[in-house]
N, C-alpha and C positions, 0 to 999 in steps of 0.2 A: 592252577599255577602250572607253568610249563616245567616238565621234568628237567632236573639238573640246574634249575635257575639259581639254586643256592651257591653253586660253584662259580658263578660269573660276577661275583661282587667285586667292587673296586679294591685296590690295595688297602691293607689294614695297618693302622698305626698300633701294632701289637706290642704290649710291654713284654719284656723278657720274663720267662718262667721264674717264679720266686716262691718262697714260703712266706708265711705270715710273720707277725711279730712287730709290725710297725703300724702307724696310723697314716693312711694315705692322704695326701693333700686333696682338698675338695675345692671345686670351682662352683660358684654360685649358679652359673648358667647351665652347667652340664656335669652330671656325675662322672665318676671315673670309669664306670663300666655301663654297657647297655644291659647286660644280664648278669645276675649273680645266681648261679645254680648251686643249690645245697643238696649234696648227695652224690656218691660216686658209684652207684649201681648202674645197670644198663640204661635205665631211663635218664638218669642225670648225665651220664657221659654222652649219650646220644644227643640230648638237648644242647649241651655245651658245644659239641663238635659241629652240629648242624648250624647253630647260630654263628659260630666263628667262621664257618664256610660262607656265610652271607656277608662277612665283613664286619660283624658286630664284635664289640669288645666284651669278653666274657671272663668273669671270675668263677672258678670252679672250687667250691668250698667243701671241705671234709677230708678225713683221712683217706689215703689211697686204698683201693680195694686189696684185700689179701689174695694175691693171685696164686692159683694152684700150680705146683711144680709140674713140669712135663712128665707124663707117665703114660703107660699103655692102658691103664685102667680108665674107666669112664666115671665122670662126676655123677653124684647122686641127684643133683638138681638138673633135670632134663626138661627141655621145653619143646613143644610142637610149634615151630615158628611158621606162621601163616604166610602165604605169598605176599600179602600186603606189607607185612613186617620185613620180609626179605627185600622187597622193593625199597623200603626206607633205608635199610642197612646197606644196600647196594649203592644208593645215591650218596650215602655218606662215605663210600669208598672202603668199607670194612668187611662186607660179607665175603668178598673174594680173598680176604686174608685168613679166613677160617680154613684150616686144612681140610680138603675133601674127605680124608680118611676119618674125620671126626663128625661127619654129617651123614644122615640117613634119610632118604626120601620115603614118605608115606604114600603109597599108591592106593591103599584100600583101608577101610575101617569097618570092622564087624562089631555090632553092639547087640547084646542079649539082655532081655528082661528076665526077671525072676521066674517067669512062667515059660521061658524057653523061646518066646517070640524074638525074631531077629530083625535088625536094621542093617542094611549093607550099603555102604557108601564107597564109590570107587572113582578114581581120577578120570578114567576113560568116559564114564557116564556123565561126569561133570564137565567134560571137554577141557580139561586142564592137565598139565604135565604131572602134577602131584597135589595131594591134599594139604600136605604140610612137610616141613623138613625138621627132623629131630636134631637138636643141637644142645650142647652143654652150656649151662649158665657161665661156667668159668671161661669157656672159649669166647663167648660173646663179650664178656667184660674185658678179657685180655686184649682183644683186638681194638675195642673202643678206647680203652685206657691208653694203649700205645699210640693210637691216632691223635688223641688229645695232647699227648706229649710233643708231637711233631707239629702242632698247630700254634703258630706264633701269636694268634689273637686270644689265646687262652692263658690266663695266669692262675696258677694253682695256689690255694691256701689250705694247708693240711691240718689246720686247727678246726675243732668242732664249732658249729654255730651255737651262739649263746643268747642273743637278744635281737629284737627288731624294733626299729622306729621308722615311721612313715612321714616323710616330708613332702612338700609340694612337688618337687622335681625328682625325688629319689626315695628308694627304700634303703635305709642304712642298717646294715647287718654288723653286729658286734660279735666277734669270735672269742673263744675261750681264752686265747692268749692276749686279748685286749685289742687286736687289730680291728679297725672299722673299715667296712667296704660299702661304698655307695653305688647303687645301680638304678637304672630306670625301671627295671623289672627284676623281682626276686622270684625264682622258680623253686618250689618245694618238690624235690625228688628224693627225699630222705626217708622213704618207707612208711609202713602203716602207722608207726609211732612217731610221725613227723614232728620234730621240735619246731620247725618253721611254721607249720600249720597251727600248732598250739599257740605260738607267739603271736600269730595274726588273729587269734580269737575265733577261728573257724571250728565250729563244733563238729564232732563225729559221733556216730552211734556204732557200737560194736556188739555183734551177736555171735557168741561161740556156738558151734554146731554140736559140741560134745563128742567130737571126733578128732582123730589125728590122721594125717597122711603118712602112711608107712612106705618108705622108698628103699629099693634095693635093686641090684643088677644081677642078672643070671645069664649063663650060657644055656642055649636050648638045643635039644637033640635034633629037632627038625628045623629046616630053614624057615625063617619068618616071611620071606618073600615081600618085605616092605609093608606088611599088614599090621595095623594097630588093632588090638582087641580090647573090648570093655564089657564087663558083666555087672549088671545091677542085681545085687543079691541081698538076702536078709542079713548078711554079715558086712554090708557096705558095698561100695562101688570099687571094683577091681579093674585096673587097666594094665595091659602089657604093651609097651611102646617099643617098636623095633630100633635096635642100635646097629651100627656097622658090624658086619660079620654075623655069625649066628649067636647074637646076644640080644637080650631084651631088658627093658627097665620097668620095674614094678612101681605103680602108684596105687596103693590100697587105702581108700578113704574109709577107715574102720571106726566103729564105736570105740570110745576111749578104753574101755576094759579090754576089748579084743586087741587094740593097738598095742597096749602094754604087754599082752601075752605074745604077740607076734615078734616084737623087738627083743623079747627075752629068749626066744628060741635059738638053738644053735643054727649055724648056716645050713647044715644038712636038713634039720627039721623044718626050717623056713622054706627051703626049696621044695621039700616034699609037700608042705601045706599049700604052697602056691600052685604046684603041679596039680594037686587034687582039685583046688578051687577053680582052676582054669580048664578043667576037664581034659588035661593032658593034650590040649590042642597043638602044642609045640613039642610034645614028647616030654621026656624027663628034663627037669630044670636043675642046674647046678649053680650054687652061689659063687659069685666072683668078687665079693666084697662085703663089707658090713652093711647092716640095715640101719636106718635112722627114721625118726618120726618128727613131725611138726604139727602143732595144733591148727585146726581148720576153723575159720571164722568168716563172718560177713561184716564188712565195714562200709558204711555210707557216710559221706561228708555232707555238711549243710550246704556248701557251695564249692565250686572249683576255683573261684577267684576271690581276690580281695583287693584292697587299694594297693596298686603296684605289685600284685602277687598272683601267681598261677600255680596250680598243683598238677603234677603228672605222676603216672605210675601208681604204686601202692600208697603213696601219700594222698591220692585222689580217690581210690576205691580198692577194695579187696573182695574178691568173689570166690565161691566154692571152686576147687580145681577140677571138678568132674569133666569140664569141657576143655581143660588145658589152655584157657584163653587169658590168664592173668598177665603174662608177659606181653601178649599181643595187644591187649587193651592199653597197657602202658605205652608201648611203642607207637600206637596210633594216637594217643594223647600227644606224644612228641611230634609226630608228623603234622597233626592239626595245628599245634602251636607254631611250628616252623613255617608252615604254609601261611598262617596269618601274619607272621613277622615279615615274610618275603613280599606279601601282597599289600602291606599297609601303605597308606598315603604318605608322601614325603614329609608332611607336617606333623605326623604322629610319631612319638617316640615309642620305644618297646613296651612301656608300661601304660600306654594310653588306655583309659577305661573302655573306649569303644572297641578297641582291638581285643581286650580281655573278654568283653561280653560276646564278641564273635566267637572266640575260642570256646567259651562255656556252652554256647548254643550248639556249636558243631559237635560237641561230645555228649550232650545230654541224652539224645536218643540211643546211640550205640551202647553207652554205659548202662543206661536203664534197662535196655533189652537184654543185655548179657546178665545183669544182676537178677532180673526177674526169671530168666530161663534157668540159670544154674540154681538159684535158691528154690524155685518151684519144683524142679526135678529132685533136688536133695530132700525137700519136704515130702514129696509124693512117695519116694521110695523108702522113706523112713516109716511110713504107715504100714503096720503089720496086720493085715486082715485079708481074707479070701476075696472080698469085694474089691479092695484096692488092687490086689494082684491081678484080678481079671481085667480091671480097667486099664492097668498099665500094659498088659499084654495086648488088649484091643487097640490101644493107642499106637504101640509099636507096629502092629499089623497094618493099621490104616496108613501110617506114614510110609511104610514100605511099599504099599500098593499105589499111593498117590505120588506119581513122579514129580509134578510141579512143587508139591510141598517139600519133598525130599531135596529137590534141587535148590529150593529157597534156603533150606537149612545149610546146604553145602556152600552156597554163595555167602551166607552170613559168616561161616567159619573161615572162608578164604579171605574175607575182608574186602 
């Protein structure tokens, strides 16, 4: 599809923004909306915005996101946004709305195995400007939410989704306040515990890793120079991601007992522990905010589509965060769905089953590859034995020496 094609749609018959509370009139031949998007996180907002920019009528369902107040501190939810995801956000017209002072380019990544073997990825070797851009979840949601407010083709319903009925021409969503919304396509972007996915009868399997991701931000003694660090250790996977200024963000995928200990430490004790675990690569670290933890799990869904239904983001898949690709996977779901909508034949509505099958096929391989990679690495580094450690070190050394293999890994991460 030609870049920017979404923005060349014909004029929209957009209903004015409104809250729920009423039952919208329904026409037998055409539902009230082309899309009903459930969920107000990054994936849901991006889907609603991109579809509206194509001239489609969009219902955006769910409570508004709780936006973080303006502050000099950085959010604990940090993402390494891939160039492919940046391209999507740029086409949507929101990437340029994120203040540059809140973004940090990643020019290099250094990864160490528990045997000391190293993998070194750099933007220059990959012939790209940067490997990723560090951004806060709160900033991405803020600019997407604001853009949706200024899009006349989007009507917001701030009540929770409650029930789903599938008719010949529409998915009919009933909200908690009794409002009914009819759309050609319902999009589930309501997270790992998706109520829309459950209502559609799409099964999911959940595998807890017995780990939690401990996150915290620190000031560092030495300049990070745009380098992201990662260590695979017997205490879990430790990553330090560069933030603007001499600051870094910790993501420590730790066994549950250790995670509980880490979040119970005082800020000074935690900073000392992370300094020690990182080999003081950035000198002494100093805490600049509280620590938090969230459980790590793998979730696989039976299918990405149903009758007049598509899943995106965490509603469609949850992977281990060791590669930092969860948000990118979700945004690429959105990009694929939007591309399919823009390229569909004129006689197909947004919920046509052929269109949905195209979307599911386009996402099958990328999602399966990322799931297998992250789950396989998480399992491999959980094995505690000398033999396993030697094999891990050998694997790191081989990849470091094999330029084509390393470049293929970089291309996959870049999207």
